[in-house]
N, C-alpha and C positions, 0 to 999 in steps of 0.2 A: 791193362798193361800200360807201362809208361816208359818213356825213353830215358836213358841214363847218360848219354854223352853225344857229342857231335865233334868230329875231328876238325881241327882248326884250319881255316883258309888263311892265306896270307892276309895281312892287315889291309893292304890296298884293295885286294879282290873283294874281301868281305865288306869293306867300307863301301865300295861301289855297289855291291849287291844291296846293302842296307839302305843306301840312299835311293836306290831304284824302286824299292817296295812302296807301293801306294795304297794297298788295302788288304785286308784279310780275306781269305777264302770264306765264303758264307755258306751256311747249311742249306741244302735243298728242302723243299717243303712238299707235302703230299697234296694230292688233288682235293679240291673242295667241292661240296655239293653244288649242283647247278641252281641258280636263283629261281625261285618260284614265280609264276605269273602273278601280277599285282592282285588280281581278284582272289586268288587263293591265299596270298600272303596276308590279306586283310582279315582272314578268319583266325580267331584265336582258338587253338586246339585245347583239349582237356588232358591234363596230366596229374597224377597223384603227387602230393607234396612229398619231397624227399629231403634228407639231411645232406647238404653239400659236402660235409666232411666224410660221408660215406661214398662219395663219387671220386673217380680218378681225376687227374689234372685235366681241365677242360681247355680246349684250344680250337683254332680254326680247323674245320673239317671233321670235328668230333661228331659221331653218329647222333642222329636225332633221337631225343628221348627226354625222360623226366629230369635228368641232371641239368641239362641246358635250360629246360623250362623253369626249374627252380632258380637258376642263376638269373634268368630274365626277370622273373617275379621279384627277386631280391633287389636287382638293380633298379627296377621301377619304384620300389618302396624307398630306397635310399636316395636315388638321384631325382626322383619325381619325373622320370621319363615315361614314355608310352611305348615301350617295346612290345611288339606282337609276341605273345607267349606261345610260340609254335615249336619249341624244343630244337630249333635249328641254330647252331652257332654261326654257320656260314663261313665265308672267306675273309681275308684281310679287307678292311674297309666296309664290312657288313655293319649293320646297325648294332648288333650285339657286340662285335669286336670293338667298335668305336666307343661304346659305353663302358666296356671293360677297361680300355685305355684311359678314358676320362676318370673312372673311379680310381685307378691306380695312380694317376697323376695327382689327384686330389688328396690322396692318402700317403704320398711320398713313397710309393712302391715303384719298382722298376716297371715302366710301361711297355711290357712285352706281349700283352694280350693273352698270357697264360694264367689260368685260374688255378693256382697251386695253393699249398698250405698257407702262405703269407697273405695272399689275396682273400682266401676264404675266411681266415681269421679276422681280417680287417672288415670284411663285408658283414660277418656275423655281429661284430661289435657295433657296427653302424646301423643295424636294423632297428626299427622302432620296437617298442615293447611287444606289440601285437602285429604280426605280419600275415596278410592273407595267403592262403594256399596258392599253389602254382596255377590252379585252374580258375578261370573266370566263369565257367559254366555252372549252372545250378546243380546238375548231376554229373559227377566225375565219371569219365570213361576209363577203362583199364589203361595203365601206362604202357607205352610202347617199349619201355626199357625194363629190363629185369628188375624185380622189386629189390629195394634196399635190404641188405643182409645185416643182421645184428653181428657185431664183432664176436668171433668165436672165443671161447674161454682160453684157448691156447694162442700164443703170440707168434707173430711173423718176424723173423730175423733176416735182414738183408745183408749178406756178407759179400766178399769178393774183391776184385782188383779194379783198375780204372774203368773197365768196360761196365762194371756194375756201379761204380761211384758216380758216373756221369761226367768224367773228365772232358774238358773242352766246352762244357755247357754252363758257363758262368751266368749269374753270380752263384757262388757256392754257399753252402749253409754256414752260419756263423761258427767260427773256431776251426774251420777246415781249409782256410786259405790264408795262413799266416806264415811267417818265417819258420816257426817251430812245427807247424802242422800243415802239410799240403795234401791231405787226403782228398780234397776237392770233391766233396759230396754235393750233388746237385738235385734240386727237386724235379729235374727233368729226366733222372735215371729211370730205367724201365721198372724198377721196383715201386716207384712212386705212383705208377698208374694202377697198381693192384688195389682192389678194394676188399676189405679194409687195408689201409696202408701199413707198412711195417711199424711194429712197436719199437724196434731197435734197428738202426741203420748204421752199420759199421764198415761197409765197403770202403776201401781206401786205395787211392791211386798209387801205382808203382809197386804193388806188393805181390810177392810170390806166395806159394802155399805155406812158407815159414811164418807168415803173419797170422795164420790160424792159431798157432800155439805160442807165438812170441810177441811181446810188445814191440811197436815200431815208432818211428818219429821221436827217437830219443826218449821213449817212455811216455810221450804225449798221448799215444793211442795204446790201449790195452790189447792183449791178444784177442783176436776176433772170437775165439771159442769161449771167452769169458761171458759172452752174451747168451750162451746155450745152456739149457737146463730142461727139466722134465715138463715145464710149462710151455716149451717151444713147440708150436704146431706146424710151422712152415719155415723152411730155410731155402734161400736161393743164392746162387753165386756163379761167377766166372772166375776161374783160376787156371794157371798153366803157362800163359804167355811169357811172364817174367821168369818162370823157371827155365824156359827154353832160351832166355836172353834174346828174344826175337828182335828187339829194336837195335841192339848193338850191330846185329847182322845187317839190318836195314840201313843204318847210318853209314856203315863201312862200305856199302854198295852204292851209295848215292854219289852222283857226279854233278859237278857244277860246270855248265857250258855257257858260252856266249850265245845270246838269243838269236843272232842272225846267222853266223857261220857254224854254230854248234861245235865250236872248238872247246875241248875239255880243258878247263883251267884248274880243276881240282878233282882228285879221285884217289881211291885206294884199291886198285885192282888186286894186289897181292893179298891184302887183308880181307877183301870181299871174298876171294876164293877160299881163304882159310875159314872164314865164317860159314860159308855154304857147306864146306866139308865137315864142319863140326856140328852143324845144326841137327842132323839125324841122331847123333849121340845124345845131344841135350834134350831132344824131344823124347827119346827113350827114358832118360832120367826123369823127365817131367811126368811121364806116365806112372812111374813108381812112386813119385811124390804125391800124385793125385790119389792113388790107391790108399796110401797112408792117411791122406787128408780126409777122404770120404769116410774111412773107417772111424776116424776120430769124431767127425761130426755126428755120425749115426750113434756112436756110443754116448756122447754127451747130451744128445737130444733124443731120448728113447721114444718119444711120442710124436716126433716130427716127420712130416713128409719133406724130402730133400729133392730139390730140382737143380740139376747142373745144366747150365747153358753153355753150349760151345761158342766158338767165335764166328762172327759173320765174315763173309769173304772180303778180303782186303784188296788184293790185286785182281784185275779181270783176266780171264782167259780170252785173249784176243785172236786166237786161231792163227791165221797165216800172216798177221801183221809182223813187220820187221822193225818198226820204229820203236824207240824206247818209250817208257811210261814217264810222261812229264808230270811230276808231282808238285811242281811250283814254277810259275812263270812270272817274271818281272820285266821291267823296261829293258834292261841290258843283259840279264842272265836268266837261265832256267836251271832247275834241278831235276835230274833225270835218273831213272833206273834203266839200265840197258835191257833190251828186250829178252835176251837169253837169260839174264839174271831174274827178270820179272817172272818168266815162266818157271824157273826153279823155285821162286818164292811161292807161286801157286801150288806147285807139287808139295812143298813143305807145309803150307797151310792145310792142305788136304790131309797130309800125314798127321799133323798135330791134332786135328779134329777127330781123325780115326783113332788116335791113341787115347783121346779123352773118352770116346765112346767105348773103347776096349777096357779102360780103367773102370768105367761104370759097370760094364758087364761082369768083370771079374769080381767086383765087390758084391754085386747082386747075387752071384753064384756061391760066394764063399764066406760072407760076413753075416752073422746073425742080424736080422732086421734089414738085410740088403734089399728086400722088395720095396722098402720105403724110399729107395734112391732111384730117380728116373732122369734120363737124359732129355733135354729140350734142344732139338736141332734147329737152330735159327737160319741155317743156310737156305732152305726153300722159301722162307719169308722174304729173303733178300733177292730171290731170283737166281741163286747160285752164282757161279763165277762169270756168267754172262749178264748178270743183273746189276743191282745197285751198289757196286763196289766204289772205290775211289775213282775219280776222273783221271785219265791218263792224257788229257789234253786233246783227245780226238773227238770227233763229232758223231752224232747218231746213237749215242749210248744212253741207257736209262739214267735218270737223275741220281747223282751220288747220294747214298745214305751214310757214307763214311767220309770224314774230312781228310783231305790231303794236307799239304803243307800250309799252315796258317801263320800269318804274320801281320800284325796291325801296324798302322803308321807310327804309333808311339814306340813300338818295338824296333821299327826301322831306325828311328831317331837314336835309340839307345845303342844299336849296333854301329851306327855312323860315328857316334861319340867314342865307342870302344876302338874302332878302327883308326880314328884320328889321333887317339892317344897312344896307339901302338900297344895297347894292353891286350895281348892275345889270349891270356888266361881268362880275363873277364869276357872277352868275345866268345870263347868256347862255352863258358857258363851260360851266357845269354842265348846262344844258339840252342843249348840244351833245354832252356825254358820254353823256347818257341816250339821245339819238337815235342815237348811234353803234352801240349794241347792238340797236337796233330795226330792224324791216323786213328781217330776214335769216332764212334757213331754220332751223327748229327741228331738233332731233336727228333726228326722223323725216324732215324735209325733206332734210337732208343724206344720209340713207340712201337716200331715193328718187332723189336725184341720182346716187348711186353705182349704183343699179339701172339707171338709164338709161344710164350710162356702161358698165356691165358687159356690156351687149348688144353693144358695139362695141369691146371691148378686143382688142388683137392677141394672137397666140399667145404663151403664157408668162405671161400675167397673167389674173386672173379676179376 
């Protein structure tokens, strides 16, 4: 899903808000393994050699196993370091993490500690002609990780909207972050953790089910169904949020308040009320669109298993709380969703996911090959509506795996210039750009979506 608009504040108010912004909201991270005692860490364990290209994206907290052991072996070969090959990536500032950062800096890669396609490619190119296997032991013990799987004859096609493209997790893949093409595909999207990785990655931010059969981005992007054929073996996607025009409702219901007295200086209560009254009808239309979309995909990919992911919980169900959900707080202002509206959004989110499930059930029951279509419910992985939703500014809640309002200092400077010039049209457009990267899964959130998907992947993928 992607946002399409943000209603304009007065130039003075927006300019003050822009100047007050000091940093972007950052993504939460998952727990990392506890460090081992030194005596154990000094022992090099035995792992079978694997091909890093068959491994998902490696990162802090990644489970111990042969993929990380191979990474450690390759880093030792390329950098001349002496990492203990124990298959443990560890946390930020662990030895393995630090050596990944050093390698990325030395090869002009983004130093983010993520071992994705670009880092793997550079590492492979830097390896000596002959590289020792991951184990330093004379006799290799069985790997603690599932053995590497040869790529199946059939191809994996990763389709979908912004929740599938990895919106908000820059840098984006080349060609998908330009004035002509803002599909914003990220190597941190859930599909990129699947092994083997997708042969075709066409998920595109901001798209409804219409993108399945129609070109988008002024023809820069072909219809997503053009990637499907009899050689497709796996298809995954999220679709539906843009059919329901979810974020227009969200933006119309956002209020800007002063940070101290919480005086509302901007809001659209009448339009918010209208949006909330129209959402049930749009969700019902979404369900019909999804039935048609699922039928199309099954017909064009007759040999494929199709996995439909629903949407993770966005707003929390905070029970008896009466305070609004603060989706952004700055020095002088805060952006809030009123509590009663927040609870209506929770109900609408639940209805939308129920309709996605119902669409899957109808196609399973009525369409030839419908048994190849399966729903992946990501809600339990996020802990439901009392789990890892966006933060509402209150304490004692689980770490958010969904970003709330995100604004960088450079974006604040742009907004300040817009306000100073009195250019309200440009101010509105720049606000829309900010919201486009907001309200999407964090890196950890995308990984949790992968974990939900991995429990129901067909044979040949994991």
